[in-house]
C-alpha positions as CSV (number, residue, x, y, z in Angstrom):
1,M,136.6,144.6,107.7
2,S,139.3,144.5,105.0
3,N,138.6,146.1,101.6
4,Q,139.7,142.8,100.0
5,I,137.3,140.0,100.9
6,G,139.2,137.4,98.9
7,L,136.1,135.8,97.4
8,G,137.0,132.7,95.4
9,L,135.3,130.3,93.0
10,H,135.3,127.6,95.6
11,H,133.2,129.8,97.9
12,L,130.5,130.1,95.1
13,K,130.5,126.4,94.5
14,T,130.1,125.8,98.2
15,L,127.1,128.1,98.5
16,N,125.6,126.5,95.4
17,A,126.0,123.0,96.9
18,L,124.4,124.2,100.1
19,R,121.4,125.5,98.2
20,Q,121.1,122.2,96.2
21,T,121.4,119.8,99.2
22,G,120.1,121.9,102.1
23,S,122.7,120.8,104.6
24,L,126.4,121.1,105.4
25,V,126.8,117.3,105.5
26,E,125.4,116.7,102.0
27,A,127.1,119.7,100.5
28,A,130.4,118.4,101.8
29,R,129.7,115.1,100.3
30,M,128.8,116.7,97.0
31,L,132.1,118.7,96.9
32,H,134.2,115.7,98.1
33,L,135.2,117.6,101.3
34,T,135.0,116.7,105.0
35,Q,132.3,118.4,106.9
36,S,134.8,120.2,109.1
37,A,136.7,121.5,106.0
38,L,133.5,122.9,104.5
39,S,132.4,124.4,107.8
40,H,135.8,126.1,108.2
41,Q,135.6,127.5,104.7
42,V,132.1,129.0,105.4
43,K,133.1,130.4,108.7
44,E,136.3,131.9,107.2
45,L,134.3,133.7,104.5
46,E,131.7,134.9,107.0
47,S,134.5,136.3,109.1
48,R,135.9,138.1,106.1
49,I,132.7,139.8,105.2
50,G,131.5,140.3,108.8
51,M,128.1,138.6,108.1
52,E,126.5,135.2,108.3
53,L,125.6,133.5,105.0
54,F,122.7,131.4,106.2
55,V,120.6,130.9,109.3
56,R,122.0,128.0,111.4
57,K,119.7,125.0,112.1
58,S,117.0,126.3,109.7
59,K,115.0,123.7,107.8
60,P,114.8,124.1,105.0
61,L,118.1,126.0,104.9
62,R,117.5,129.8,104.8
63,F,120.1,132.1,103.4
64,T,120.7,135.6,104.6
65,S,120.8,138.7,102.4
66,A,124.6,138.3,102.1
67,G,124.2,134.6,101.1
68,L,121.5,135.4,98.6
69,R,123.7,138.1,97.0
70,L,126.6,135.6,96.6
71,L,124.2,133.0,95.2
72,T,123.1,135.5,92.5
73,L,126.8,135.9,91.6
74,A,127.1,132.1,91.5
75,D,124.2,131.9,89.2
76,D,125.9,134.3,86.9
77,L,129.5,132.9,87.0
78,L,129.2,129.2,87.5
79,P,127.3,128.5,84.2
80,Q,130.0,130.6,82.3
81,I,132.8,128.5,83.9
82,R,130.9,125.3,83.0
83,L,130.6,126.5,79.3
84,A,134.3,127.2,79.2
85,E,135.1,123.7,80.6
86,Q,132.9,122.2,77.9
87,D,134.6,124.2,75.2
88,L,138.0,123.0,76.5
89,L,136.8,119.4,76.5
90,R,135.7,119.6,72.9
91,L,139.0,121.2,71.9
92,A,140.9,118.4,73.7
93,G,138.9,115.4,72.5
94,G,137.2,116.4,69.3
95,E,133.5,117.0,68.9
96,S,132.3,113.7,67.5
97,G,131.8,110.3,69.0
98,R,129.1,107.6,69.8
99,L,127.0,107.5,72.9
100,H,124.6,104.6,72.8
101,M,122.9,104.1,76.1
102,A,120.4,101.9,78.0
103,I,118.3,102.8,81.0
104,E,117.7,100.1,83.7
105,C,116.0,102.7,85.9
106,H,112.6,103.0,84.2
107,S,111.7,106.2,86.0
108,C,114.8,108.1,84.8
109,F,113.2,110.0,81.9
110,Q,112.1,113.1,83.9
111,W,115.8,114.0,84.4
112,L,117.3,112.2,81.4
113,M,115.5,114.2,78.8
114,P,116.5,117.6,80.1
115,T,120.1,116.2,80.4
116,I,120.1,115.3,76.8
117,D,118.6,118.6,75.7
118,S,121.4,120.5,77.5
119,Y,124.1,118.1,76.3
120,R,123.0,118.4,72.7
121,E,123.6,122.1,72.7
122,H,127.4,121.5,73.3
123,W,128.0,118.1,71.6
124,P,125.8,118.2,68.4
125,E,128.1,115.8,66.6
126,V,127.9,113.0,69.1
127,E,125.7,110.2,67.8
128,M,123.1,109.3,70.5
129,D,120.9,106.3,70.6
130,F,118.9,104.2,73.1
131,A,118.3,100.6,73.8
132,S,115.5,99.5,76.2
133,G,113.3,96.6,77.1
134,F,112.9,94.5,80.3
135,N,114.2,91.4,78.6
136,F,117.4,93.1,77.5
137,A,120.6,92.7,79.5
138,P,122.4,96.1,79.0
139,L,125.5,95.6,81.3
140,P,126.8,92.5,79.3
141,A,126.1,94.5,76.1
142,L,128.1,97.4,77.5
143,A,131.0,95.1,78.3
144,R,130.8,93.8,74.7
145,A,131.0,97.4,73.4
146,E,127.5,97.2,71.9
147,L,126.6,100.1,74.3
148,D,128.6,103.0,75.7
149,L,126.7,103.9,78.8
150,V,124.1,102.2,81.1
151,I,122.1,103.9,83.9
152,T,121.6,101.3,86.6
153,S,121.1,100.8,90.4
154,D,122.2,97.1,90.2
155,P,125.9,96.9,89.3
156,L,127.3,93.8,87.8
157,L,130.8,92.6,88.6
158,S,132.9,93.0,85.5
159,P,136.6,94.0,85.0
160,E,135.7,95.9,81.8
161,L,133.2,98.2,83.5
162,V,133.5,101.3,85.7
163,Y,130.5,102.6,87.8
164,I,130.2,106.4,88.4
165,P,127.8,107.2,91.3
166,L,125.3,109.8,90.2
167,F,123.3,110.2,93.4
168,D,121.8,108.3,96.4
169,Y,118.0,108.0,96.7
170,E,115.6,106.4,99.2
171,M,113.2,103.6,98.2
172,L,109.7,104.2,99.5
173,L,106.6,102.1,99.6
174,A,103.6,103.6,97.8
175,V,100.2,102.8,99.2
176,S,96.7,104.1,98.6
177,R,95.8,106.9,101.0
178,R,93.0,104.7,102.2
179,H,95.3,101.7,102.9
180,P,95.8,100.7,106.5
181,L,99.6,100.9,106.0
182,A,99.2,104.7,105.3
183,Q,98.7,105.1,109.1
184,K,102.2,103.7,109.9
185,E,105.3,105.8,110.2
186,W,107.5,103.1,108.5
187,I,107.0,99.7,107.0
188,A,108.3,96.4,108.4
189,P,108.9,93.4,106.1
190,T,106.1,91.5,108.0
191,D,103.7,94.3,106.9
192,L,103.9,93.0,103.3
193,R,102.9,89.4,104.1
194,Q,99.3,90.0,103.1
195,E,100.0,92.4,100.2
196,T,100.2,92.2,96.5
197,L,103.6,93.8,95.6
198,I,103.6,95.5,92.2
199,T,107.0,95.6,90.5
200,Y,108.7,96.1,87.1
201,P,109.0,92.8,85.2
202,V,112.6,92.0,86.2
203,E,114.1,89.3,88.5
204,H,113.3,89.8,92.2
205,S,117.0,89.5,93.0
206,R,117.6,92.8,91.2
207,L,114.9,94.8,93.1
208,A,115.9,96.6,96.3
209,V,112.5,95.9,98.0
210,F,113.4,92.1,97.8
211,K,117.2,91.9,98.1
212,D,117.6,94.7,100.7
213,F,114.3,94.4,102.6
214,M,112.1,91.3,102.3
215,D,114.8,88.7,101.6
216,K,116.9,89.8,104.6
217,A,114.0,89.2,106.9
218,G,113.0,85.9,105.3
219,E,109.6,87.4,104.2
220,E,107.6,87.3,101.0
221,P,104.5,89.2,99.9
222,A,101.3,87.4,99.4
223,A,101.5,87.9,95.7
224,T,103.4,89.9,93.0
225,R,102.1,91.7,90.0
226,T,104.1,93.4,87.2
227,A,103.7,96.6,85.2
228,E,106.1,98.1,82.7
229,M,105.2,101.8,83.4
230,T,105.6,103.7,86.6
231,L,102.3,105.5,86.0
232,M,100.4,102.2,85.6
233,M,102.0,100.9,88.8
234,L,100.8,104.0,90.7
235,Q,97.3,103.8,89.2
236,L,97.0,100.2,90.5
237,V,98.2,101.4,93.9
238,A,95.7,104.3,94.0
239,S,92.9,101.9,93.2
240,Q,94.0,99.6,96.0
241,R,95.1,96.7,93.7
242,G,98.5,96.5,95.5
243,V,101.5,98.4,96.8
244,C,104.8,99.2,95.1
245,A,108.3,100.3,96.1
246,L,109.8,103.2,94.0
247,P,112.6,105.8,94.3
248,N,111.5,108.9,96.4
249,W,112.2,111.3,93.5
250,A,110.1,109.3,91.1
251,L,107.2,109.5,93.5
252,A,107.4,113.2,94.3
253,E,105.2,114.5,91.5
254,Y,102.4,111.9,92.4
255,L,102.3,112.8,96.1
256,D,101.0,116.3,95.2
257,K,97.9,114.7,93.8
258,S,97.0,113.1,97.2
259,H,96.0,109.7,95.7
260,I,98.9,107.8,97.3
261,Q,100.9,107.9,100.4
262,C,104.6,106.9,100.8
263,R,106.3,105.3,103.8
264,P,110.0,104.3,104.4
265,L,111.0,100.7,104.2
266,G,112.2,99.9,107.7
267,E,112.8,102.3,110.6
268,Q,116.1,103.6,109.1
269,G,114.9,103.5,105.5
270,I,116.6,101.9,102.5
271,W,119.0,104.1,100.5
272,C,120.3,103.0,97.1
273,T,122.7,104.5,94.6
274,L,122.1,105.2,90.9
275,Y,125.2,104.7,88.7
276,A,126.3,105.4,85.2
277,A,128.2,102.4,84.0
278,I,130.8,102.9,81.2
279,R,133.8,100.8,79.9
280,A,137.0,101.5,81.7
281,E,138.6,102.7,78.5
282,H,136.2,105.6,78.3
283,Q,136.9,107.1,81.8
284,E,138.6,110.1,80.2
285,Q,136.7,110.4,77.0
286,P,135.7,114.1,76.9
287,Y,132.2,113.7,75.5
288,I,131.3,111.0,78.0
289,V,132.9,112.8,80.9
290,D,130.8,115.9,80.1
291,F,127.6,113.9,79.7
292,L,128.1,112.5,83.2
293,E,128.7,116.0,84.7
294,T,125.6,117.3,82.9
295,A,123.6,114.5,84.2
296,K,124.7,115.1,87.8
297,E,123.9,118.9,87.5
298,T,120.5,118.2,86.0
299,C,119.6,115.6,88.7
300,F,120.4,117.9,91.6
301,S,118.6,120.8,90.1
302,R,115.4,118.9,89.2
303,L,114.9,115.9,91.6
304,D,113.6,116.1,95.2
305,G,114.9,113.9,98.0
306,I,118.2,112.8,96.4
307,R,121.6,113.3,98.1
308,P,125.2,113.1,97.0
309,C,126.7,109.6,97.1
310,K,128.6,108.6,100.3
311,T,131.6,107.5,98.3
312,N,134.1,110.4,97.6
313,E,135.5,108.5,94.6
314,V,134.6,109.9,91.3
315,S,134.5,106.5,89.8
316,Y,135.4,103.0,90.6
317,S,135.5,99.5,89.2
318,L,133.7,96.8,91.2
319,S,136.5,94.5,90.4
320,T,138.7,96.6,92.7
321,V,136.4,96.9,95.7
322,L,134.6,93.5,95.9
């Protein structure tokens, strides 16, 4: 073994991505690499140090002593690199600005609040504010420059807007643990014919459980009921007043309490993408770029069941791809 291993920053980022995602496929997607390129990078480093970094085919992914040692180094160095990048962004673009946002995903606050706390430490002069409400149309307001950022899973075609994918997540059906559907491995659209489907009070055409599941099969639930809060929806489910479809990461903390069970929608499941929408003119605005990077880092460190987006593009306008 050579006295010079040639350890690089990209090696540490790769190991960190493997830890966050738990697989070579998802780590490659997060780093915008092909799986073969990432595998080659790992094998090359293992050849240099003469040791494996993780146990192959282990679920969850299990790191060896060598891998854990490098992850310790990554935990020390990567935050410092990130701080330096934030400092350079502030120097390049100034420290003040406006970031008025709206949240269409009403379960987002468990990762949004930590994101804002971290962001505030580095951009204290940025004016932040929120707009909310189910009767409010945030994407048109964003196009009119009344807002600066919208978190959404339902993009709206507009030449003024750019959508930055944050992560992919699976929609799951939540049912009472005593519900007959809890005995099924996955849910078919016909299974909901006799059910009361509890949703947020928005148009059915904007909800994945309808547009990507029920509507495609020509099916409808027996009834619908709305609730504005995720907790209220799940309390109704636990008391057998209906069923509801929510993101896997939003349901994770409630599954531990054993009051509800969750099942995939369809044999293959339904995966959606959460986006940050901004105006095209702000794609290179330093304080917005850094907010998006902070949000991604926070999501992958705090949320269960999410995965990097399939697209390798950092951002795209729907007007260019539809």
